[in-house]
C-alpha positions in Angstrom: 21.3 -24.0 -23.3 21.7 -22.3 -26.4 19.7 -19.6 -28.5 19.7 -21.1 -31.6 15.9 -21.0 -33.4 15.0 -25.0 -34.1 15.1 -23.1 -38.4 18.7 -22.6 -37.3 19.2 -26.3 -36.0 17.8 -28.2 -38.6 19.1 -26.6 -41.4 23.0 -26.1 -39.9 23.5 -30.0 -41.0 22.6 -29.6 -44.7 24.6 -26.5 -44.9 27.4 -28.1 -43.5 27.6 -30.9 -46.2 25.8 -28.1 -48.5 27.6 -24.7 -47.8 24.9 -21.9 -49.2 25.1 -19.6 -52.3 21.4 -19.1 -51.5 20.1 -15.2 -50.1 19.9 -12.1 -50.9 23.0 -11.0 -53.5 22.4 -7.5 -53.6 25.0 -4.2 -52.8 27.7 -5.8 -51.9 30.5 -4.0 -52.9 34.5 -5.5 -54.6 36.6 -7.6 -52.1 39.3 -4.7 -52.7 39.2 -1.1 -53.0 41.2 1.9 -52.8 39.1 4.8 -50.9 41.7 7.5 -50.6 42.8 9.4 -53.7 45.9 10.3 -53.0 46.8 7.9 -50.8 48.0 8.5 -47.2 51.2 9.4 -46.7 51.2 6.7 -43.3 49.4 4.6 -43.0 48.6 2.1 -40.2 47.6 -1.9 -41.7 45.0 -4.2 -39.4 45.0 -7.4 -40.4 42.0 -9.5 -39.8 41.8 -13.3 -39.5 38.9 -15.6 -39.3 37.6 -18.5 -36.3 40.9 -20.3 -35.5 40.9 -23.5 -34.1 42.4 -27.2 -33.4 39.8 -29.4 -33.6 41.2 -29.9 -38.0 44.5 -29.9 -36.7 46.8 -32.0 -34.3 50.0 -30.0 -35.5 50.5 -27.0 -36.5 49.9 -25.5 -39.9 52.4 -25.0 -42.6 51.8 -21.7 -44.0 52.9 -20.2 -48.0 55.3 -18.0 -47.1 52.9 -15.2 -48.9 50.5 -15.4 -46.3 53.2 -15.5 -43.7 54.5 -12.4 -45.2 50.8 -10.7 -45.6 50.5 -11.2 -42.0 54.0 -9.8 -40.7 53.1 -6.7 -42.1 50.1 -5.9 -40.3 51.0 -3.8 -37.3 47.6 -5.2 -35.8 46.3 -8.9 -36.6 42.9 -10.1 -35.5 41.2 -12.7 -35.2 38.4 -14.9 -33.4 39.6 -17.3 -30.8 37.0 -19.9 -31.1 38.2 -22.9 -28.9 38.7 -22.5 -25.0 43.2 -22.8 -24.8 43.1 -25.7 -22.0 45.4 -28.7 -20.9 42.9 -31.1 -20.1 39.3 -31.6 -21.4 36.3 -31.1 -18.5 34.2 -32.3 -21.9 36.0 -35.6 -22.6 33.2 -37.4 -25.4 32.6 -33.6 -26.7 35.9 -32.4 -27.0 36.2 -36.0 -29.2 33.6 -35.4 -31.2 34.3 -31.9 -32.0 31.3 -30.5 -31.0 33.1 -29.2 -28.2 35.6 -26.4 -28.9 39.4 -27.3 -27.4 42.9 -26.3 -27.9 46.3 -26.4 -26.0 48.3 -22.9 -25.1 51.3 -25.3 -27.5 49.1 -25.2 -30.2 48.3 -22.1 -30.5 52.2 -20.6 -29.8 53.3 -23.3 -32.8 50.2 -22.5 -34.8 51.0 -18.4 -34.3 54.6 -18.5 -35.1 53.7 -20.9 -38.0 51.9 -18.6 -40.3 54.0 -14.8 -39.3 51.9 -13.8 -36.3 53.7 -11.8 -33.5 52.1 -12.0 -30.1 52.6 -8.9 -29.5 50.6 -7.6 -32.4 47.7 -10.4 -32.1 44.6 -9.6 -30.2 41.9 -12.0 -30.3 38.3 -12.2 -29.9 36.7 -14.5 -27.0 33.1 -13.5 -27.9 32.2 -16.5 -29.8 29.9 -19.5 -29.2 31.9 -22.3 -27.9 34.0 -19.8 -25.6 32.3 -21.7 -22.8 32.3 -25.0 -24.1 35.1 -26.4 -21.8 32.9 -24.4 -18.3 33.8 -21.5 -16.7 36.8 -23.5 -15.4 37.6 -23.3 -19.7 37.5 -19.6 -19.7 39.3 -18.9 -17.0 42.5 -20.7 -17.9 42.0 -19.6 -21.5 42.1 -15.9 -20.0 44.9 -17.3 -17.8 47.1 -18.7 -21.3 47.0 -15.7 -23.4 47.9 -13.5 -20.5 51.0 -15.8 -20.6 51.3 -15.5 -24.0 51.4 -12.1 -24.4 47.8 -12.0 -26.1 45.7 -8.9 -26.1 41.7 -9.9 -25.9 38.1 -8.2 -26.3 34.4 -9.4 -26.0 34.6 -10.0 -22.8 32.1 -8.6 -20.2 35.5 -7.1 -17.9 36.6 -5.1 -20.5 34.1 -3.1 -21.4 31.9 -3.0 -24.3 34.9 -1.3 -26.7 38.0 -2.0 -25.3 41.1 0.2 -26.8 44.4 -1.4 -28.1 47.5 0.6 -29.5 47.8 0.2 -33.7 51.0 1.9 -34.6 50.6 5.2 -34.2 46.7 5.0 -33.8 44.4 3.9 -31.2 41.5 1.3 -32.6 38.3 0.9 -30.7 36.9 -2.9 -30.6 33.7 -4.1 -29.6 33.5 -7.2 -29.9 30.0 -9.1 -29.1 28.1 -13.0 -30.3 24.6 -13.0 -31.0 24.9 -17.2 -29.8 25.8 -18.7 -27.4 26.2 -22.9 -26.0 25.6 -22.3 -22.7 22.9 -21.8 -20.7 22.2 -17.1 -20.7 24.0 -16.4 -16.8 26.9 -17.6 -16.6 28.0 -17.1 -20.4 26.6 -13.3 -20.4 27.8 -12.2 -17.0 31.4 -13.9 -19.0 30.9 -12.8 -22.3 29.8 -9.4 -24.4 26.5 -10.2 -26.3 24.8 -6.4 -26.5 25.2 -5.1 -30.2 25.5 -1.5 -30.5 24.7 -0.6 -26.8 28.0 2.0 -26.1 27.8 4.3 -23.7 28.1 8.2 -25.0 32.0 8.0 -23.9 32.6 4.9 -25.1 34.2 6.4 -28.5 36.2 9.3 -27.3 39.5 8.9 -27.9 39.9 6.4 -30.4 41.1 7.0 -34.0 38.7 4.5 -35.8 35.6 2.2 -34.0 35.7 -1.4 -35.1 33.0 -4.1 -34.9 34.2 -7.2 -34.2 30.8 -9.3 -34.2 29.9 -13.0 -34.3 27.0 -13.2 -36.0 24.7 -14.4 -39.6 24.1 -18.4 -39.6 26.8 -20.6 -40.4 27.9 -22.1 -44.0 25.8 -19.6 -46.0 28.1 -17.2 -48.2 25.8 -14.2 -48.5 24.6 -12.9 -45.1 20.7 -13.1 -43.8 18.7 -9.8 -43.9 18.9 -9.3 -40.1 22.5 -9.5 -39.9 22.8 -6.4 -42.6 20.3 -4.7 -40.7 23.1 -5.2 -37.4 25.6 -4.0 -39.8 23.8 -0.2 -40.8 23.1 0.4 -36.8 26.6 -0.4 -36.2 27.7 1.8 -38.5 25.2 4.6 -37.8 26.2 4.4 -34.3 30.0 5.1 -35.0 31.5 1.9 -36.0 33.5 2.9 -39.2 35.1 -0.7 -39.9 33.0 -3.8 -39.3 34.3 -7.3 -39.4 32.6 -10.3 -38.6 32.6 -14.3 -38.2 31.3 -17.5 -37.6 29.7 -18.5 -41.2 32.4 -20.7 -41.7 32.7 -19.6 -45.5 33.7 -16.2 -47.1 31.0 -13.6 -46.8 31.0 -11.4 -49.5 31.4 -6.6 -48.3 29.0 -4.0 -47.8 30.2 -0.3 -47.8 27.9 1.5 -45.8 27.8 4.9 -46.2 31.9 5.6 -44.5 32.0 2.3 -43.2 33.3 -1.0 -44.7 31.4 -4.4 -43.5 33.7 -7.3 -44.0 30.7 -10.0 -43.1 32.9 -13.1 -42.7 36.1 -13.9 -43.6 35.1 -18.4 -42.6 38.1 -20.0 -40.9 41.3 -20.2 -40.1 42.5 -22.7 -39.0 39.8 -25.5 -39.1 37.2 -25.1 -36.4 34.7 -27.8 -38.1 35.4 -31.8 -38.9 38.9 -33.0 -40.2 37.3 -33.5 -43.8 35.0 -30.0 -45.4 33.6 -29.7 -48.7 35.8 -27.9 -50.8 33.6 -24.5 -50.0 34.5 -24.3 -46.6 38.2 -25.0 -46.2 38.0 -21.8 -48.7 39.8 -18.8 -45.8 40.2 -15.0 -46.5 42.7 -11.9 -44.9 41.4 -9.0 -44.5 43.9 -6.1 -45.0 43.2 -2.9 -44.0 45.2 0.2 -44.6 43.8 3.2 -42.1 45.1 6.8 -42.7 48.1 8.3 -40.3 47.9 11.3 -41.4 47.2 14.7 -39.3 44.8 15.6 -41.8 43.0 11.8 -42.5 43.6 10.5 -39.6 41.4 7.2 -38.7 40.3 6.9 -42.3 40.1 3.4 -43.9 42.3 4.7 -47.2 42.1 0.9 -48.7 41.4 -2.6 -47.8 41.4 -5.9 -49.6 40.3 -9.6 -48.5 43.3 -11.7 -50.0 41.6 -16.1 -50.2 43.4 -18.7 -49.7 42.8 -22.3 -49.2 43.0 -25.1 -46.5 44.7 -28.6 -47.7 45.0 -31.5 -45.5 48.4 -32.4 -44.8 48.6 -35.9 -42.0 47.5 -34.5 -39.1 47.0 -30.9 -39.9 46.5 -27.5 -42.4 48.4 -26.4 -44.9 47.6 -22.7 -46.4 47.9 -22.2 -49.6 46.9 -18.9 -51.9 43.9 -19.5 -54.4 46.6 -18.3 -57.0 48.7 -21.4 -55.7 45.7 -23.9 -56.4 46.1 -26.1 -59.5 43.7 -28.1 -62.1 40.2 -28.9 -61.2 40.1 -27.2 -57.3 41.6 -24.5 -58.9 38.3 -23.7 -61.2 36.0 -24.7 -58.4 37.2 -22.2 -56.2 37.8 -19.3 -58.8 33.8 -20.0 -59.6 32.7 -20.0 -56.1 34.6 -16.7 -55.1 33.0 -15.0 -58.5 29.5 -15.8 -57.6 30.1 -14.2 -54.1 32.7 -11.3 -55.1 31.1 -10.7 -58.6 32.4 -7.1 -58.4 36.4 -6.3 -59.8 37.8 -3.9 -57.7 40.7 -1.2 -58.1 
């Protein structure tokens, strides 16, 4: 039913238990940079978060004020809705085991309030492999719940290949898609976008910045595969000035391709796998991008920075803590892992 290659399936559990630093680590950029000198007078701030799920949480998270303040400073927050939003499970055993994702509308509303994300400033991608975990009925229930919450979406066939959303004074064109599905092709592709860089000629007209939001790469690997990097180059060639990916569940590096910026993977924002995960899979990040709103440089990326945090267990929920606030052996392990993935210092 799924479209994962056999080698992917066989490697999933070993990589879950021990996230990998293997692969090509050459050619990546710093995790933060200032791209405009002098900086623009006016900017619009975009904040990207990783996968959002209740699989590892029964209750809403606790959030350090520094993280909540960062998210509340953004004109627009963009994330991946990794779990269908339902009230009653349609796949009871799989949901209990965590193989079939689900979260309630109340959980999502409480989680957003806890982390400082205003619903009217949030865009969630539904283009991911888990979106039909609760069947077609679960997909429709998810759309209805997000509509009630006033949350905008991207990545659906009904919305079109490039979906426009306002961010301050700018219009951002989002091209969200997934390379992976957990169900059969027909019901999935009728509802969820899976085509990369297949944009009509007029799709980019009237937007200030084209942003691709792909659900790509292989899970629990810190460095993207060659095929993923090739796809990033194709997206940049097609006009994407910003590319922010999901699915790996661990933090991945940044690459500059011409004038385009690619953040390959942000890790999870709220735990999407098991409650007890190896510590490298509990490192997450928020990718903050400041975009010029000045007339002469309208829509150009002025600066970006990847802010790292840790998801710590706290009973039935997670506690989001900046890596700077960690201490002891955990802080040393996290610092060493981040240095391995992001060896280049920024501005």
